[in-house]
N, C-alpha and C positions, 0 to 999 in steps of 0.2 A: 338409607340415611343420606341426607344432603351432604355434598362434599364441602369442605372448608379449606380455603387457600389463604396464603399470605397476600397474594396479588392475583387479581383476575382481570384479564384483558377481554372485554366484552364487545361483541358485535362487529369486530373488524374483519377485513378480508385478509386471510393468512396466505402467504406464499411459502410453500414447503414442498417436500418430496412427494406429497400427494397431489400437488397442483395448486390451483388458485381457487379459494372458496371462503365463504364466511364461516369462521370457526371462533370459538372462545378458547382462551389459553389460561390455564391455572398454574400458579407457581407456589412452591413450598420450599423454604430454606434455600432460596437462590437458584433452584433448579425447576425445570418444567415438570409438572406432575400430571397434567392432563391436557389434551387438545380435542376439541369437539363441541358438542352442544352441552353447555354447562349452565343452563338457565336457572336451575334450582340451587346453585352453589352460593355460598356466602364467602366473603373475603375481608381481610383487614383493610385492603385498599382495592378499589375497583376503578379501572380506567374505561370510560366509555369510548370505544374506538370506532363507533359507527362513522362511516364515510372515510375511514383511514385504512391504510394497508400496512400489515405487520410483516416485516421481513426478518429472517435470521440476522443477528447482529453483523453489521458490515465489518470486515477485517481489512486493514490497510497494511500490507506486508512490506512496504518500503517507505519509511519516513526517516528524516534526519532532524532530531530534536536538539542537537548541538551541545548537550550537557554530558560530561563536564567540558569546560574550556572555552566555549564560544557562546556563553549565555547572554551576551548582548544581542544576539540574533534570535535566540529561542532557548527555552529550557524544558524539562520534562513536564512541568506543570502547565506552562502556557501552550506547549504543543498538544498536550492531551486535552486541554480545554478547547482548543480549536477542533480537535477530533470529535469530541462528543457533541459540540454545537453543530457539527456537520453530520451527525448520525453514525459515527464510527465507534464501535464498542471495543476494539482491540487493535493494537499496532505492533509491528515488528520494526525496531529502531536500528539504525545503521552504526557501524563501528568507527567511522572516521571522526571521532571526537578527540579531545586532548586532555589526558592521554588517550591513545588508541585503545579500543576494546580488543585485546589480543591475548589475554591470559585470564586465568580463573579469578585473580584478584580484581582486575578491572571490570569483569562481568559482575562479580558479587557487589562491587561498589555501585554499579548502575542499578542493580536490582534493589539494593537498600535505599538508594535515592528515590526510586520510583514507587516503592510499596506505600500505599495509602497517601501518596502525594500526587500521583497521576490519577486522572479522572476516569480513564479507561484501563482495561487490562493490557498487558504488554509482554513482549519478549525482545531480546536483543541479539542481533547478528554478531558473531565473533569474527573478526578479520583473520583470514588465512594468509600467512606470510611465509617467506623462506625461513624465518627464524623460529616459527612455532609449529612446524609441520608435525613434529613428534608428539605434540600434545593434542592434535586434532581429535583423535578418538575420544579423549576425555572431554575436551571443550564442547563438542557438539551434543553432549549428553548432560551437561550441567543444568541445574535448575535455572529457568529463565532464558536458556540459550535457544534461539531460533534455528541455529545451525551455523555453517561456515559461509562467509561472504568474501569473494575475491574481486579485487579491482585489476583488470587487465589493461586499462587505459588510465591516463594521467589522473592521479588522485593525491592522497596525502602521504608523503614520506614513505615509510617502509611498508605501507599497505599495498604498494604496487608490486604485482607479480606479472612481469611482462614477457618472460621467456617460457618456452615449452618445457624446459627442465623443471622450472619452479612449479608450473601447472601440474606436471606429472607427479611431483612429490606430494602436492596437495590431494590430487584425485586418487592416488594410491591408498589414501588413508581415510577418506570420507566414507561414511556408511549412510548417513542421512543425505537428502538432496541438498547440494550446495548451490549458492546463488552467485552469479557472475555479472559484473559490468564488463561487457565484451566490446572493447575498442582496441585496435592494434596500436600499441605504443610506438613501435618503430615507424609506422606510417604517419602517425600524428606528428612525430618529431620531424620527419622528412618534409611535411607539408605546412609547417608553421609559417613559412614565408608567404603563404596564401592569405593569411589574415590581413584585413585592410583596417588600418587605424581609423577608429571612429565609425566603422560600418559593421554592426553586428550581423547583417545579412550575409557576411562572409564566413560566419561561424560554421554553417553546414557545408561550405566549400572546403574549409580546412578539415573538419571532422566529417569526411564524406562517407557515403554508403559503403565504399570498399573497406574503409577502416573498421566499420562494424562487422561486415560480412567476413572479412579475413580473420578477425579474432574469433568469431563464432565458429567458423570452419575448423580452426585450430583447436578450439575448446572441445567440440564434439568429437573430433578425431581422437584426442587423448582420452576423453571420457569413454568412448567405445572400446578403446584398447584395454581399459582397466575396469570396465563394467560399472562405471560410476553414473549416478543420476545428477543431472545438472539443470539449473533453473536460469534461463537467460532473461535478465532484467531489461526493462524499458526498450523493447524492440522497436526500431524506428524506421525500418526501410523495407521495400518490396523484396529485395534480394534475400534478406534474413528470413522473411516469412516463407518464401519458396524453398529455401534450404531447410529450414526447420520443419516444414511440412513433411519432408522425406526422412526426418529423424526423430519422430515423436515417441519412439519406443524408449528413449532415454532422456529426452529433453522435455521441459515444461517452459512456458512462454508467458511473460508479463507484457501487457500494454498499459500505457498511461493515458489519462484523460486529455492531457495537452497534446500528445501525438495523435490522438483520435479526433481532436476538436479544432486544432489550429493548423496553420500551414506557414510556409515561408513568406507568403504575402503579408502576414501579420507583423513582420519585422518593421515595416514602414510605420506602423501605428504604435507598436509596443517597444521597439528598440531593444535595449539590453534586458528589459523585463521578460522577454521571450527566450533569453539565452539559457540553454540547458545542455547537459551532456548525457546522452547523445543529443544532437540538435533536433529541433523541429524542422522538418524538411518540406519539400514542395507537395502540392496536393495529391500528386500521383502516389507518393509513398503513403500518405494518409489513407487513401482509398484502398491500397493494398493491405493495410492493417485492418481495415473494416472487413475485407474479404477473408483475412485470416481469422478474424473473430467469428464471422458467420460460419466458417468451416471448422471451427473448434481447434484451429492451430493455436490460437491464444487461449490460455487456461485461466488466467486471473487478471484483475486490474490492480495496479498499485499507483499511488499518487506521486511517488518520488518527491514528497514534500521536502524542500531544501531551502529554507529561508535565508535571505540576506537583507540587511537594512537598505532602505532607499538610498542612503548616502553611498553605500558600497555599490549598489546596482547602477547608480548614475555616473560612475566613473566611465571615461571613454573606453570603448572596446579597443583592444582586448584586455585592458587592465580590469574590467568589470568581471565579477565572479559569476559562474554559472549556477543557476538554481532559482526556484520560485516556490511560493507556497502552494499547497495542493490538498492537504488532508481534509480541510473543511469544505472544500468545493467538490470533492470526488463524487459524493452522492447527488447533489443537485445538478451538476453538469451531466452526469451520466443518465439521470432520470429524464433530463431534457431530451437526450437521444432516445430514451424509451418513448416519450411522448411523441417524438417525430417519427416513430416507427422503424428506427434503425436497429433496435434492440428490444427483445421481449423482457418483461419483468422477471420471468423465470430464468432467462439467461443472465440477467444482471445478478440475481441471487447466486447462481453458480459461480460467476466470476468473482464475487466479493465475500462469500461465506462458505458455501459447500466446497468450492474449488480450493481455497487456501487450507481448509481443514483436511481435505483429501491429499493434497500435495505434500504438506509438511507434517502430517500426523498429529494435528491438534486434538487433544483429548477433551471431549464434552462440549465442543463448539462446532458451529457451522450448520446446525439443523434445528428446526422447531419440532422436537420430539421428546417424549417422556424420558427423563434422566439426564438430558442435556442442560448445560448452563442456560439460565433464563436471560439470554442476550437478545435484544430486539432493537431493530431500527424501524421506527414507526414513521410513515411518510404519507403525505397527501399528494397523490399522483396528479391531481387536477389544479393544485395551487400554483399560481403564477407569481413569481417574485423576481426582484432584480438583485443580483449579487453586487455588493459594494465594498470598497475598502473599509468602510466603517463597521461592517459586519464581521470582519476578519479578526479573530482573537489571537492569532500569532503575534509574538512580540514585534515583528517587523511591520505589521499593520497594513499590508497591501496584497493585492491579488491581480494577476493579469486578466482576470475575468471582470474587473470593475466595470459596472454598467451593463453587464450581460443579463438579459431577461431569460428566465428559465421556467419551464413547466414541470413541476415535481419538486417537493421540498421536504426536508427532514423536520418532523414535528416533535418527535420524542426519541430519546436514547435511553435504553434500559440495560444495565450491566449487572448480571447475576441477580436479577430480581429487584434491583433498586432503580427507581426512576431518577436518572442523573441529569438529564436535560429535558425540558418541556417548553415548547413555544419560545425558543431562543434564550432561555434562562437556565443557568446551572441551579438545580434545586436540591442537591444532596452533597454532603462532604465527599472529598476525594477518597475512594476506597479501592484503587486499582491494585490488582494482584498479578503475579506472573502467570502467563498462559502455561498450561500443562501439555506435555507432548507424550505420545505413546512410547516413543523410543527411550524416554527417560523414566518411565514408570516401573 
């Protein structure tokens, strides 16, 4: 008897754990029901994917969508709109909102705001602080919790955990893999005088490689003492890569598209639009990150989407805030590296879907396989487009990649069997749901 599906993706090239090859994909009730030659099947909706490549849904595990409290920059709807327009099917959002996401009530508030208002699926990092350490075992298992996130370097108010005693108290209690912004706060304070008024190229002089490496060494030492798993966010320097290479038994590593694509030479062109924490550094550090990616020191990609308005960003350095948009450009920027031969499409899939699922224990996501959520990022690997500010859906409306031509483009975004984005248009109501995690099931 011929099979019947709700949705059939026909004739596309599928990239999955079996490799790269032409396969059909059948979906029933939001989950993958069959993968293979399904030519005799019927479906309520059929997408002709000939000439396109079907990837497991891309997951961006580091975004700042600013809600609640800073919605003049971004909110959960606009941020997720940017995500799906860029081919991203799920995001993990950060806790430095106002109020901070540091307790069960603030997490539940975010989940309620996001459900069926965000266009993609979601989870929220909970900030680990000296005040909520006793609640960490509960907080990291609540519905919608991505786990615990700690800021070791300058951040927002009480989210800063700068000393070893505070880190120890957090890592003694985490059971899931916790995420860390690793810059050494005492060193940052000592070096503030190195900032040059009006010169954002002094940003990586102030927040130097040693600030990042010193914090990472401290973090790994404490984690090893307590048997904790740690995820080092936005690694930016050669020293960190070489140190983490020797400590992969308990660490995982994130790299960002901007650290892999840009260099300190771009401050002259972009000014404060390039200002991020940790900073974009010289080209030697960028090449070290690529070596770490090639050697599998780097586990995943995250955009660190952190929007600010142009009015805010054009303040003279160092009054200008650090942060840039990134969730919408992650896929096309990295596919351009695939086209250039720096990255295979299989490795891109591991960095953006299988890797996040493996590291953080996502349930039902990260693979194109029967029983998994029908999340797909559909791309045209040969399509050449130019990224522009006008394409950016973030409320702040700009990208540091404005004018950049890329090869490889997101054509469609499917979330749990629903075609959400197609050819640059939102084509379905927002139906985002919390990501499920194995640790909380």
